[in-house]
N, CA, C and O atoms as a GROMACS GRO file, in nm:
protein
  400
    1UNK      N    1   0.368  -0.297  -1.631
    1UNK     CA    2   0.282  -0.298  -1.513
    1UNK      C    3   0.222  -0.159  -1.496
    1UNK      O    4   0.292  -0.057  -1.501
    2UNK      N    5   0.095  -0.157  -1.477
    2UNK     CA    6   0.022  -0.029  -1.469
    2UNK      C    7   0.030   0.033  -1.330
    2UNK      O    8   0.030  -0.037  -1.228
    3UNK      N    9   0.038   0.164  -1.329
    3UNK     CA   10   0.038   0.237  -1.202
    3UNK      C   11  -0.097   0.305  -1.181
    3UNK      O   12  -0.107   0.399  -1.102
    4UNK      N   13  -0.200   0.258  -1.252
    4UNK     CA   14  -0.331   0.323  -1.249
    4UNK      C   15  -0.396   0.324  -1.111
    4UNK      O   16  -0.458   0.424  -1.074
    5UNK      N   17  -0.384   0.219  -1.035
    5UNK     CA   18  -0.449   0.216  -0.904
    5UNK      C   19  -0.350   0.254  -0.794
    5UNK      O   20  -0.343   0.188  -0.690
    6UNK      N   21  -0.275   0.359  -0.816
    6UNK     CA   22  -0.173   0.401  -0.720
    6UNK      C   23  -0.234   0.434  -0.584
    6UNK      O   24  -0.174   0.405  -0.481
    7UNK      N   25  -0.352   0.494  -0.583
    7UNK     CA   26  -0.416   0.529  -0.456
    7UNK      C   27  -0.446   0.402  -0.375
    7UNK      O   28  -0.418   0.396  -0.256
    8UNK      N   29  -0.503   0.304  -0.441
    8UNK     CA   30  -0.536   0.177  -0.373
    8UNK      C   31  -0.409   0.105  -0.328
    8UNK      O   32  -0.402   0.055  -0.216
    9UNK      N   33  -0.310   0.101  -0.416
    9UNK     CA   34  -0.184   0.035  -0.383
    9UNK      C   35  -0.113   0.107  -0.268
    9UNK      O   36  -0.055   0.042  -0.181
   10UNK      N   37  -0.117   0.239  -0.268
   10UNK     CA   38  -0.056   0.317  -0.159
   10UNK      C   39  -0.124   0.288  -0.026
   10UNK      O   40  -0.058   0.276   0.077
   11UNK      N   41  -0.256   0.277  -0.029
   11UNK     CA   42  -0.330   0.247   0.093
   11UNK      C   43  -0.293   0.108   0.145
   11UNK      O   44  -0.270   0.090   0.264
   12UNK      N   45  -0.288   0.011   0.056
   12UNK     CA   46  -0.247  -0.124   0.096
   12UNK      C   47  -0.107  -0.121   0.156
   12UNK      O   48  -0.081  -0.184   0.258
   13UNK      N   49  -0.018  -0.047   0.092
   13UNK     CA   50   0.120  -0.039   0.139
   13UNK      C   51   0.129   0.031   0.274
   13UNK      O   52   0.207  -0.010   0.360
   14UNK      N   53   0.050   0.136   0.293
   14UNK     CA   54   0.048   0.206   0.422
   14UNK      C   55   0.008   0.111   0.535
   14UNK      O   56   0.066   0.116   0.644
   15UNK      N   57  -0.089   0.027   0.509
   15UNK     CA   58  -0.139  -0.062   0.613
   15UNK      C   59  -0.050  -0.185   0.633
   15UNK      O   60  -0.029  -0.228   0.747
   16UNK      N   61   0.001  -0.241   0.526
   16UNK     CA   62   0.067  -0.372   0.535
   16UNK      C   63   0.213  -0.374   0.489
   16UNK      O   64   0.276  -0.479   0.491
   17UNK      N   65   0.267  -0.260   0.450
   17UNK     CA   66   0.404  -0.257   0.399
   17UNK      C   67   0.508  -0.310   0.496
   17UNK      O   68   0.609  -0.366   0.454
   18UNK      N   69   0.484  -0.292   0.623
   18UNK     CA   70   0.582  -0.339   0.723
   18UNK      C   71   0.590  -0.492   0.729
   18UNK      O   72   0.680  -0.547   0.792
   19UNK      N   73   0.495  -0.560   0.665
   19UNK     CA   74   0.494  -0.706   0.666
   19UNK      C   75   0.569  -0.765   0.546
   19UNK      O   76   0.580  -0.887   0.533
   20UNK      N   77   0.621  -0.680   0.460
   20UNK     CA   78   0.691  -0.722   0.339
   20UNK      C   79   0.842  -0.722   0.366
   20UNK      O   80   0.890  -0.642   0.446
   21UNK      N   81   0.916  -0.812   0.301
   21UNK     CA   82   1.061  -0.817   0.320
   21UNK      C   83   1.126  -0.686   0.274
   21UNK      O   84   1.072  -0.614   0.190
   22UNK      N   85   1.240  -0.657   0.330
   22UNK     CA   86   1.310  -0.530   0.302
   22UNK      C   87   1.341  -0.514   0.153
   22UNK      O   88   1.318  -0.408   0.096
   23UNK      N   89   1.392  -0.618   0.090
   23UNK     CA   90   1.428  -0.607  -0.052
   23UNK      C   91   1.304  -0.582  -0.137
   23UNK      O   92   1.307  -0.497  -0.227
   24UNK      N   93   1.197  -0.653  -0.109
   24UNK     CA   94   1.073  -0.630  -0.184
   24UNK      C   95   1.021  -0.489  -0.160
   24UNK      O   96   0.971  -0.425  -0.253
   25UNK      N   97   1.032  -0.441  -0.036
   25UNK     CA   98   0.988  -0.303  -0.007
   25UNK      C   99   1.069  -0.203  -0.088
   25UNK      O  100   1.014  -0.110  -0.147
   26UNK      N  101   1.200  -0.222  -0.092
   26UNK     CA  102   1.287  -0.130  -0.166
   26UNK      C  103   1.248  -0.125  -0.314
   26UNK      O  104   1.233  -0.018  -0.372
   27UNK      N  105   1.232  -0.242  -0.374
   27UNK     CA  106   1.196  -0.248  -0.516
   27UNK      C  107   1.060  -0.184  -0.539
   27UNK      O  108   1.042  -0.107  -0.633
   28UNK      N  109   0.964  -0.216  -0.454
   28UNK     CA  110   0.828  -0.163  -0.464
   28UNK      C  111   0.829  -0.011  -0.453
   28UNK      O  112   0.766   0.058  -0.534
   29UNK      N  113   0.900   0.042  -0.354
   29UNK     CA  114   0.906   0.187  -0.333
   29UNK      C  115   0.975   0.258  -0.449
   29UNK      O  116   0.932   0.365  -0.492
   30UNK      N  117   1.082   0.199  -0.499
   30UNK     CA  118   1.152   0.261  -0.611
   30UNK      C  119   1.060   0.271  -0.732
   30UNK      O  120   1.061   0.371  -0.804
   31UNK      N  121   0.982   0.168  -0.755
   31UNK     CA  122   0.894   0.166  -0.872
   31UNK      C  123   0.773   0.258  -0.854
   31UNK      O  124   0.744   0.340  -0.940
   32UNK      N  125   0.703   0.244  -0.742
   32UNK     CA  126   0.578   0.317  -0.725
   32UNK      C  127   0.595   0.458  -0.670
   32UNK      O  128   0.522   0.550  -0.710
   33UNK      N  129   0.688   0.477  -0.580
   33UNK     CA  130   0.697   0.606  -0.512
   33UNK      C  131   0.813   0.693  -0.560
   33UNK      O  132   0.806   0.816  -0.552
   34UNK      N  133   0.920   0.632  -0.612
   34UNK     CA  134   1.033   0.709  -0.663
   34UNK      C  135   1.033   0.714  -0.815
   34UNK      O  136   1.120   0.776  -0.876
   35UNK      N  137   0.936   0.648  -0.875
   35UNK     CA  138   0.913   0.654  -1.020
   35UNK      C  139   1.030   0.604  -1.104
   35UNK      O  140   1.052   0.653  -1.215
   36UNK      N  141   1.105   0.506  -1.054
   36UNK     CA  142   1.209   0.445  -1.134
   36UNK      C  143   1.146   0.341  -1.227
   36UNK      O  144   1.043   0.282  -1.193
   37UNK      N  145   1.206   0.321  -1.342
   37UNK     CA  146   1.157   0.217  -1.433
   37UNK      C  147   1.207   0.081  -1.386
   37UNK      O  148   1.299   0.072  -1.305
   38UNK      N  149   1.145  -0.023  -1.438
   38UNK     CA  150   1.191  -0.158  -1.404
   38UNK      C  151   1.334  -0.179  -1.451
   38UNK      O  152   1.412  -0.248  -1.386
   39UNK      N  153   1.368  -0.119  -1.564
   39UNK     CA  154   1.504  -0.130  -1.615
   39UNK      C  155   1.604  -0.065  -1.519
   39UNK      O  156   1.709  -0.122  -1.491
   40UNK      N  157   1.571   0.054  -1.470
   40UNK     CA  158   1.660   0.123  -1.374
   40UNK      C  159   1.676   0.042  -1.246
   40UNK      O  160   1.786   0.034  -1.191
   41UNK      N  161   1.568  -0.017  -1.200
   41UNK     CA  162   1.574  -0.098  -1.078
   41UNK      C  163   1.657  -0.224  -1.103
   41UNK      O  164   1.737  -0.264  -1.018
   42UNK      N  165   1.639  -0.285  -1.219
   42UNK     CA  166   1.715  -0.407  -1.250
   42UNK      C  167   1.865  -0.377  -1.255
   42UNK      O  168   1.945  -0.459  -1.211
   43UNK      N  169   1.902  -0.262  -1.307
   43UNK     CA  170   2.044  -0.223  -1.310
   43UNK      C  171   2.097  -0.197  -1.169
   43UNK      O  172   2.209  -0.234  -1.137
   44UNK      N  173   2.016  -0.133  -1.087
   44UNK     CA  174   2.057  -0.100  -0.950
   44UNK      C  175   2.085  -0.227  -0.868
   44UNK      O  176   2.180  -0.231  -0.790
   45UNK      N  177   2.002  -0.330  -0.886
   45UNK     CA  178   2.016  -0.452  -0.807
   45UNK      C  179   2.083  -0.567  -0.883
   45UNK      O  180   2.098  -0.677  -0.830
   46UNK      N  181   2.124  -0.540  -1.006
   46UNK     CA  182   2.186  -0.644  -1.090
   46UNK      C  183   2.098  -0.767  -1.103
   46UNK      O  184   2.143  -0.881  -1.087
   47UNK      N  185   1.972  -0.742  -1.132
   47UNK     CA  186   1.876  -0.850  -1.156
   47UNK      C  187   1.803  -0.820  -1.287
   47UNK      O  188   1.815  -0.711  -1.342
   48UNK      N  189   1.730  -0.917  -1.336
   48UNK     CA  190   1.659  -0.897  -1.462
   48UNK      C  191   1.534  -0.812  -1.442
   48UNK      O  192   1.481  -0.802  -1.331
   49UNK      N  193   1.487  -0.753  -1.552
   49UNK     CA  194   1.360  -0.679  -1.546
   49UNK      C  195   1.247  -0.773  -1.506
   49UNK      O  196   1.154  -0.733  -1.437
   50UNK      N  197   1.257  -0.895  -1.550
   50UNK     CA  198   1.156  -0.996  -1.516
   50UNK      C  199   1.153  -1.020  -1.365
   50UNK      O  200   1.046  -1.036  -1.306
   51UNK      N  201   1.270  -1.022  -1.303
   51UNK     CA  202   1.277  -1.041  -1.157
   51UNK      C  203   1.216  -0.921  -1.084
   51UNK      O  204   1.149  -0.937  -0.982
   52UNK      N  205   1.238  -0.802  -1.138
   52UNK     CA  206   1.177  -0.681  -1.080
   52UNK      C  207   1.026  -0.690  -1.090
   52UNK      O  208   0.954  -0.666  -0.993
   53UNK      N  209   0.978  -0.724  -1.208
   53UNK     CA  210   0.834  -0.737  -1.231
   53UNK      C  211   0.773  -0.842  -1.139
   53UNK      O  212   0.668  -0.820  -1.079
   54UNK      N  213   0.840  -0.956  -1.128
   54UNK     CA  214   0.791  -1.064  -1.041
   54UNK      C  215   0.784  -1.019  -0.895
   54UNK      O  216   0.690  -1.052  -0.824
   55UNK      N  217   0.885  -0.945  -0.853
   55UNK     CA  218   0.889  -0.895  -0.715
   55UNK      C  219   0.774  -0.799  -0.688
   55UNK      O  220   0.708  -0.807  -0.584
   56UNK      N  221   0.750  -0.708  -0.781
   56UNK     CA  222   0.641  -0.611  -0.765
   56UNK      C  223   0.506  -0.682  -0.763
   56UNK      O  224   0.420  -0.652  -0.680
   57UNK      N  225   0.487  -0.776  -0.856
   57UNK     CA  226   0.362  -0.852  -0.860
   57UNK      C  227   0.341  -0.932  -0.732
   57UNK      O  228   0.230  -0.936  -0.678
   58UNK      N  229   0.447  -0.995  -0.682
   58UNK     CA  230   0.437  -1.074  -0.559
   58UNK      C  231   0.405  -0.984  -0.440
   58UNK      O  232   0.329  -1.023  -0.351
   59UNK      N  233   0.463  -0.866  -0.438
   59UNK     CA  234   0.436  -0.771  -0.330
   59UNK      C  235   0.290  -0.729  -0.331
   59UNK      O  236   0.224  -0.728  -0.227
   60UNK      N  237   0.239  -0.694  -0.448
   60UNK     CA  238   0.098  -0.654  -0.459
   60UNK      C  239   0.006  -0.770  -0.420
   60UNK      O  240  -0.094  -0.750  -0.351
   61UNK      N  241   0.041  -0.889  -0.462
   61UNK     CA  242  -0.039  -1.007  -0.426
   61UNK      C  243  -0.039  -1.026  -0.274
   61UNK      O  244  -0.143  -1.054  -0.214
   62UNK      N  245   0.077  -1.012  -0.212
   62UNK     CA  246   0.086  -1.025  -0.066
   62UNK      C  247   0.004  -0.919   0.005
   62UNK      O  248  -0.069  -0.949   0.099
   63UNK      N  249   0.014  -0.795  -0.040
   63UNK     CA  250  -0.062  -0.686   0.021
   63UNK      C  251  -0.212  -0.713   0.010
   63UNK      O  252  -0.287  -0.692   0.106
   64UNK      N  253  -0.256  -0.758  -0.107
   64UNK     CA  254  -0.398  -0.790  -0.125
   64UNK      C  255  -0.441  -0.908  -0.038
   64UNK      O  256  -0.552  -0.908   0.016
   65UNK      N  257  -0.354  -1.007  -0.024
   65UNK     CA  258  -0.386  -1.121   0.063
   65UNK      C  259  -0.399  -1.079   0.209
   65UNK      O  260  -0.487  -1.127   0.280
   66UNK      N  261  -0.310  -0.990   0.253
   66UNK     CA  262  -0.321  -0.940   0.390
   66UNK      C  263  -0.457  -0.873   0.412
   66UNK      O  264  -0.523  -0.898   0.513
   67UNK      N  265  -0.497  -0.789   0.317
   67UNK     CA  266  -0.625  -0.720   0.330
   67UNK      C  267  -0.741  -0.819   0.323
   67UNK      O  268  -0.839  -0.805   0.397
   68UNK      N  269  -0.731  -0.917   0.236
   68UNK     CA  270  -0.837  -1.016   0.223
   68UNK      C  271  -0.860  -1.090   0.354
   68UNK      O  272  -0.973  -1.122   0.389
   69UNK      N  273  -0.753  -1.117   0.426
   69UNK     CA  274  -0.765  -1.192   0.552
   69UNK      C  275  -0.789  -1.103   0.673
   69UNK      O  276  -0.869  -1.136   0.760
   70UNK      N  277  -0.721  -0.990   0.679
   70UNK     CA  278  -0.729  -0.905   0.798
   70UNK      C  279  -0.837  -0.797   0.788
   70UNK      O  280  -0.895  -0.758   0.890
   71UNK      N  281  -0.862  -0.749   0.668
   71UNK     CA  282  -0.966  -0.649   0.642
   71UNK      C  283  -0.948  -0.518   0.721
   71UNK      O  284  -1.046  -0.454   0.759
   72UNK      N  285  -0.824  -0.481   0.746
   72UNK     CA  286  -0.798  -0.359   0.822
   72UNK      C  287  -0.841  -0.234   0.747
   72UNK      O  288  -0.894  -0.141   0.808
   73UNK      N  289  -0.819  -0.231   0.617
   73UNK     CA  290  -0.858  -0.114   0.537
   73UNK      C  291  -1.010  -0.105   0.530
   73UNK      O  292  -1.068   0.002   0.547
   74UNK      N  293  -1.074  -0.217   0.505
   74UNK     CA  294  -1.220  -0.219   0.499
   74UNK      C  295  -1.281  -0.167   0.630
   74UNK      O  296  -1.373  -0.086   0.628
   75UNK      N  297  -1.228  -0.213   0.742
   75UNK     CA  298  -1.279  -0.169   0.872
   75UNK      C  299  -1.248  -0.020   0.895
   75UNK      O  300  -1.332   0.053   0.948
   76UNK      N  301  -1.131   0.022   0.854
   76UNK     CA  302  -1.091   0.163   0.868
   76UNK      C  303  -1.188   0.253   0.790
   76UNK      O  304  -1.235   0.354   0.842
   77UNK      N  305  -1.216   0.216   0.666
   77UNK     CA  306  -1.305   0.297   0.582
   77UNK      C  307  -1.448   0.298   0.637
   77UNK      O  308  -1.517   0.400   0.627
   78UNK      N  309  -1.491   0.188   0.694
   78UNK     CA  310  -1.625   0.184   0.756
   78UNK      C  311  -1.630   0.276   0.877
   78UNK      O  312  -1.729   0.347   0.898
   79UNK      N  313  -1.522   0.274   0.957
   79UNK     CA  314  -1.517   0.364   1.074
   79UNK      C  315  -1.522   0.510   1.031
   79UNK      O  316  -1.595   0.590   1.089
   80UNK      N  317  -1.444   0.543   0.930
   80UNK     CA  318  -1.441   0.681   0.880
   80UNK      C  319  -1.580   0.723   0.834
   80UNK      O  320  -1.626   0.832   0.867
   81UNK      N  321  -1.645   0.637   0.758
   81UNK     CA  322  -1.779   0.669   0.707
   81UNK      C  323  -1.878   0.687   0.822
   81UNK      O  324  -1.957   0.782   0.822
   82UNK      N  325  -1.874   0.598   0.918
   82UNK     CA  326  -1.965   0.606   1.032
   82UNK      C  327  -1.940   0.731   1.114
   82UNK      O  328  -2.034   0.803   1.150
   83UNK      N  329  -1.816   0.758   1.144
   83UNK     CA  330  -1.781   0.875   1.225
   83UNK      C  331  -1.814   1.004   1.149
   83UNK      O  332  -1.859   1.101   1.209
   84UNK      N  333  -1.790   1.004   1.019
   84UNK     CA  334  -1.818   1.123   0.937
   84UNK      C  335  -1.965   1.158   0.933
   84UNK      O  336  -2.001   1.274   0.919
   85UNK      N  337  -2.050   1.058   0.946
   85UNK     CA  338  -2.195   1.084   0.941
   85UNK      C  339  -2.249   1.137   1.073
   85UNK      O  340  -2.365   1.178   1.082
   86UNK      N  341  -2.167   1.134   1.174
   86UNK     CA  342  -2.207   1.180   1.307
   86UNK      C  343  -2.177   1.329   1.322
   86UNK      O  344  -2.078   1.378   1.267
   87UNK      N  345  -2.260   1.401   1.393
   87UNK     CA  346  -2.246   1.546   1.402
   87UNK      C  347  -2.188   1.598   1.534
   87UNK      O  348  -2.140   1.711   1.539
   88UNK      N  349  -2.190   1.519   1.638
   88UNK     CA  350  -2.150   1.575   1.768
   88UNK      C  351  -1.997   1.584   1.782
   88UNK      O  352  -1.922   1.533   1.699
   89UNK      N  353  -1.954   1.650   1.889
   89UNK     CA  354  -1.812   1.676   1.912
   89UNK      C  355  -1.732   1.548   1.935
   89UNK      O  356  -1.616   1.540   1.894
   90UNK      N  357  -1.793   1.450   1.998
   90UNK     CA  358  -1.722   1.324   2.023
   90UNK      C  359  -1.684   1.259   1.890
   90UNK      O  360  -1.573   1.210   1.873
   91UNK      N  361  -1.777   1.259   1.797
   91UNK     CA  362  -1.750   1.201   1.665
   91UNK      C  363  -1.641   1.278   1.592
   91UNK      O  364  -1.557   1.218   1.525
   92UNK      N  365  -1.641   1.408   1.605
   92UNK     CA  366  -1.538   1.489   1.540
   92UNK      C  367  -1.400   1.457   1.598
   92UNK      O  368  -1.302   1.451   1.525
   93UNK      N  369  -1.394   1.436   1.729
   93UNK     CA  370  -1.268   1.399   1.793
   93UNK      C  371  -1.223   1.261   1.746
   93UNK      O  372  -1.105   1.240   1.719
   94UNK      N  373  -1.317   1.167   1.736
   94UNK     CA  374  -1.285   1.033   1.688
   94UNK      C  375  -1.230   1.038   1.545
   94UNK      O  376  -1.137   0.966   1.511
   95UNK      N  377  -1.288   1.123   1.465
   95UNK     CA  378  -1.243   1.138   1.327
   95UNK      C  379  -1.101   1.194   1.322
   95UNK      O  380  -1.019   1.150   1.240
   96UNK      N  381  -1.071   1.288   1.408
   96UNK     CA  382  -0.936   1.343   1.416
   96UNK      C  383  -0.836   1.234   1.454
   96UNK      O  384  -0.728   1.225   1.396
   97UNK      N  385  -0.874   1.151   1.550
   97UNK     CA  386  -0.787   1.042   1.594
   97UNK      C  387  -0.765   0.943   1.481
   97UNK      O  388  -0.653   0.894   1.461
   98UNK      N  389  -0.869   0.912   1.408
   98UNK     CA  390  -0.861   0.815   1.298
   98UNK      C  391  -0.763   0.861   1.191
   98UNK      O  392  -0.699   0.777   1.126
   99UNK      N  393  -0.750   0.992   1.171
   99UNK     CA  394  -0.661   1.044   1.067
   99UNK      C  395  -0.521   1.076   1.118
   99UNK      O  396  -0.438   1.124   1.039
  100UNK      N  397  -0.492   1.054   1.242
  100UNK     CA  398  -0.357   1.082   1.296
  100UNK      C  399  -0.255   0.986   1.238
  100UNK      O  400  -0.137   0.995   1.272
   0.00000   0.00000   0.00000
């Protein structure tokens, strides 16, 4: 499984990670954020590498489905772009709030 789109996956996880089950979150975080291999994770949880892979794939699919339906990231990025193009102090304050 490729870690090439880590930035996109991290953003999805930041927005929707709390909607994923605890076990799936643990496996996902160990793989993407703690840089453990699937083999190391499988040994830690006494499951097969295939089960680890399936869990990670299912988590990514769920995160993408949440975004497809809720579009929170899309709306967030549009707000950032709109606020960034504005020059006055109110827009600058809004931008600060958006990044909190």
